C-alpha positions in Angstrom: 55.8 -0.4 -44.1 55.0 -3.2 -41.7 54.9 -0.7 -38.8 52.5 1.5 -40.6 50.1 -1.4 -41.4 50.3 -2.5 -37.8 49.3 0.9 -36.5 46.5 1.1 -39.0 45.0 -2.2 -37.9 45.3 -1.1 -34.2 43.3 2.1 -35.1 40.7 0.0 -36.9 40.4 -2.3 -33.9 39.7 0.8 -31.7 37.0 1.9 -34.2 35.5 -1.6 -34.1 35.3 -1.5 -30.3 33.7 1.9 -30.3 31.2 0.7 -32.9 30.2 -2.3 -30.9 29.8 -0.3 -27.7 27.6 2.2 -29.6 25.5 -0.5 -31.1 24.9 -2.2 -27.7 23.8 1.1 -26.2 21.4 1.7 -29.1 19.9 -1.8 -28.7 19.4 -1.2 -24.9 17.7 2.1 -25.5 15.6 0.5 -28.2 14.4 -2.2 -25.8 13.5 0.3 -23.2 11.4 2.4 -25.6 9.6 -0.8 -26.8 8.8 -1.7 -23.2 7.2 1.7 -22.5 5.3 1.6 -25.8 3.9 -1.9 -25.0 2.9 -0.8 -21.5 1.0 2.2 -22.9 -0.8 0.1 -25.4 -1.7 -2.5 -22.7 -3.1 0.3 -20.5 -5.2 1.6 -23.3 -6.7 -1.9 -23.9 -6.4 -3.4 -20.5 -8.9 -6.0 -19.2 -7.7 -6.4 -15.6 -9.2 -9.8 -14.8 -11.5 -12.1 -16.7 -13.6 -12.5 -13.6 -13.4 -8.9 -12.5 -16.4 -6.6 -12.1 -15.5 -3.2 -13.6 -17.8 -0.3 -13.1 -17.7 3.1 -14.6 -14.9 5.3 -13.3 -11.6 6.9 -14.1 -8.1 5.5 -14.2 -5.6 6.8 -11.6 -3.8 9.8 -12.9 -0.4 8.5 -12.1 1.0 5.2 -13.4 4.4 3.5 -13.0 5.6 0.6 -15.2 8.2 -2.1 -14.8 10.9 -3.1 -17.3 10.9 -6.4 -19.2 12.5 -8.2 -16.3 9.8 -7.1 -13.9 11.9 -4.6 -12.0 10.7 -1.1 -11.2 12.5 1.7 -13.0 13.2 3.3 -9.6 13.3 1.9 -6.1 12.9 4.7 -3.6 13.2 2.4 -0.6 16.3 0.4 -1.4 18.5 2.1 1.2 16.0 1.8 4.1 15.7 -1.2 6.4 12.4 -3.1 6.8 9.4 -2.5 4.6 7.2 0.5 3.8 4.2 -1.8 3.2 1.5 -3.1 5.5 2.3 -6.6 4.1 5.5 -7.0 2.1 3.9 -9.9 0.3 1.1 -9.1 -2.2 -2.5 -10.2 -1.3 -5.3 -11.0 -3.7 -7.8 -8.2 -2.9 -10.8 -6.2 -4.1 -9.8 -2.6 -4.8 -12.5 0.1 -5.1 -11.5 3.6 -6.4 -13.3 6.7 -5.3 -14.7 7.3 -8.8 -16.4 3.9 -8.8 -14.0 1.6 -10.7 -13.6 -1.8 -9.0 -10.7 -4.3 -9.5 -11.4 -7.8 -8.1 -8.9 -10.4 -7.2 -5.8 -8.3 -8.0 -2.5 -8.6 -6.2 -2.3 -5.7 -3.9 -0.2 -4.1 -1.1 -0.5 -0.8 0.7 2.4 1.6 1.1 2.0 3.1 4.5 4.7 5.7 4.0 2.9 7.6 1.2 -0.6 6.1 1.9 -0.9 4.6 -1.6 -1.8 1.2 -3.1 0.3 -0.9 -5.6 -1.6 -3.5 -7.6 -0.6 -6.1 -10.2 -3.1 -7.5 -12.8 -3.1 -11.1 -14.0 -1.4 -10.0 -17.2 1.6 -8.5 -15.3 0.7 -4.9 -15.7 1.6 -3.0 -12.5 0.0 0.2 -11.2 1.1 2.6 -8.4 -2.2 4.3 -7.5 -1.6 7.8 -6.2 -2.8 8.8 -2.7 -6.4 9.7 -2.4 -7.5 7.6 -5.4 -8.5 4.4 -3.6 -11.6 4.3 -1.4 -11.5 0.7 -0.1 -9.3 -2.4 -0.1 -10.6 -5.7 1.3 -8.9 -9.1 1.4 -8.6 -12.3 3.4 -5.2 -13.5 4.6 -4.7 -17.2 5.4 -2.1 -17.9 8.1 -1.2 -20.7 10.5 -3.4 -19.1 13.1 -6.4 -19.0 10.8 -8.0 -16.7 8.2 -8.0 -13.0 8.9 -10.2 -10.5 7.1 -8.9 -7.0 6.4 -10.8 -3.9 5.3 -9.0 -0.6 4.7 -10.8 2.7 3.9 -9.9 6.3 3.1 -12.0 9.4 3.1 -12.3 10.0 6.8 -12.2 13.6 8.2 -8.8 15.0 8.9 -7.5 14.6 12.4 -4.1 14.9 14.0 -1.6 14.3 11.2 -4.0 12.3 9.1 -5.9 13.6 6.1 -8.8 12.1 4.0 -6.1 10.3 1.9 -4.9 8.2 4.9 -5.8 4.5 5.1 -7.6 3.2 8.2 -8.1 -0.4 9.1 -11.8 -1.0 9.9 -12.1 -3.0 13.1 -15.7 -2.4 13.9 -18.2 -0.9 11.5 -21.6 0.8 12.1 -23.0 4.0 13.6 -19.9 4.1 15.9 -17.0 2.7 13.8 -13.8 1.5 15.6 -10.9 2.2 13.3 -7.1 2.0 13.4 -4.7 4.5 11.8 -1.4 3.0 10.6 1.4 4.9 8.9 5.1 4.6 8.7 7.8 7.3 8.6 11.5 7.1 7.9 13.8 7.6 10.9 17.6 7.7 11.1 20.0 6.4 13.8 23.7 6.9 14.0 26.2 4.1 14.9 28.4 5.8 17.6 31.3 3.4 16.9 31.4 3.5 13.1 29.6 6.8 12.5 27.3 5.1 10.0 23.7 6.4 9.5 21.0 3.7 9.4 17.6 4.3 8.0 14.5 2.4 8.9 10.7 2.7 9.0 8.9 3.4 12.3 5.3 2.3 12.5 2.8 4.7 14.3 -0.6 3.3 15.3 -3.5 5.0 16.8 -7.2 4.1 17.4 -10.2 6.3 16.6 -14.0 6.4 16.7 -15.9 7.6 13.7 -19.5 8.5 14.6 -22.0 11.1 13.3 -19.5 12.3 10.7 -16.8 13.1 13.3 -13.5 11.6 14.4 -12.4 11.1 18.0 -9.1 9.6 19.2 -9.6 6.7 21.6 -8.2 6.3 25.1 -7.9 2.6 25.6 -9.5 2.5 29.0 -12.8 1.5 30.6 -14.1 5.0 31.4 -13.5 6.4 27.9 -15.1 3.4 26.1 -18.2 3.3 28.3 -18.7 7.0 28.0 -18.6 6.7 24.2 -21.2 4.0 24.3 -23.4 5.6 27.0 -26.5 5.8 24.9 -26.8 2.0 25.3 -25.5 1.9 28.8 -27.7 -0.9 30.2 -26.9 -3.3 27.3 -23.2 -2.5 27.3 -22.8 -2.9 31.0 -24.5 -6.3 30.8 -22.3 -7.4 27.8 -19.0 -6.3 29.5 -20.0 -8.1 32.8 -21.0 -11.4 31.1 -18.0 -11.4 28.8 -15.5 -10.1 31.5 -14.3 -7.5 29.0 -10.7 -6.4 29.2 -10.7 -2.8 28.0 -7.0 -3.0 27.2 -7.5 -5.9 24.8 -8.1 -4.8 21.2 -9.8 -8.1 20.2 -12.3 -7.8 23.0 -12.9 -4.1 22.2 -13.7 -5.2 18.6 -16.3 -7.6 19.9 -17.7 -4.9 22.2 -18.1 -2.4 19.3 -19.6 -5.0 17.0 -22.1 -5.8 19.7 -22.9 -2.1 20.2 -23.4 -1.6 16.4 -25.8 -4.5 16.3 -28.2 -3.0 18.8 
């Protein structure tokens, strides 16, 4: 009789463990459903920033939420070395969508692999804005070297491997804009000794001129630049002589294009 009771209690203990495991799984799933429900309600009633200017427009068509601990449900870049973003750290920026909506002073970073923006509102709601939705991102970055201003725009004509969805950094703006294409792609390298495959992001940068609705890739040399600005040849020659312009120096080229666009 003792043996029978002992076996019965052992079987009951097994059922108890199964019950506890099942209950924990149900609680976990319940918490995830509540998180998604809360996120959807917040999106429906969202007020991005108290000091934001919001104009008429549409929400992005694709949204991704985070869990209660602030972690993304999926990290596509976990196995790749270095960062897919222009800046890994978020910057407080003004984000303008193509359909008119503007978000001011939201934490933002640009994914240069898929050419998309990720923003976080002050209430913690996160949005991955699909490629082609953002028109412009502007922000100031304070560093030890000083304050640097950044402006990124999309919507330029397709050229090379870039489409109208690609972000360009605006270096000089006007009737002849000096812009920079920046995108990243995943590359793989094999360790000959251990046979391991390492993945990382390679950054590709090119410079272009945007004038009269067309795009032209720049050759960073004196002859090409002077030919592009030949309609103001006298003024440009005087500026380059007086400033001893180095046509291989991007900062000096920015000053040159800004001067040209001021004429």
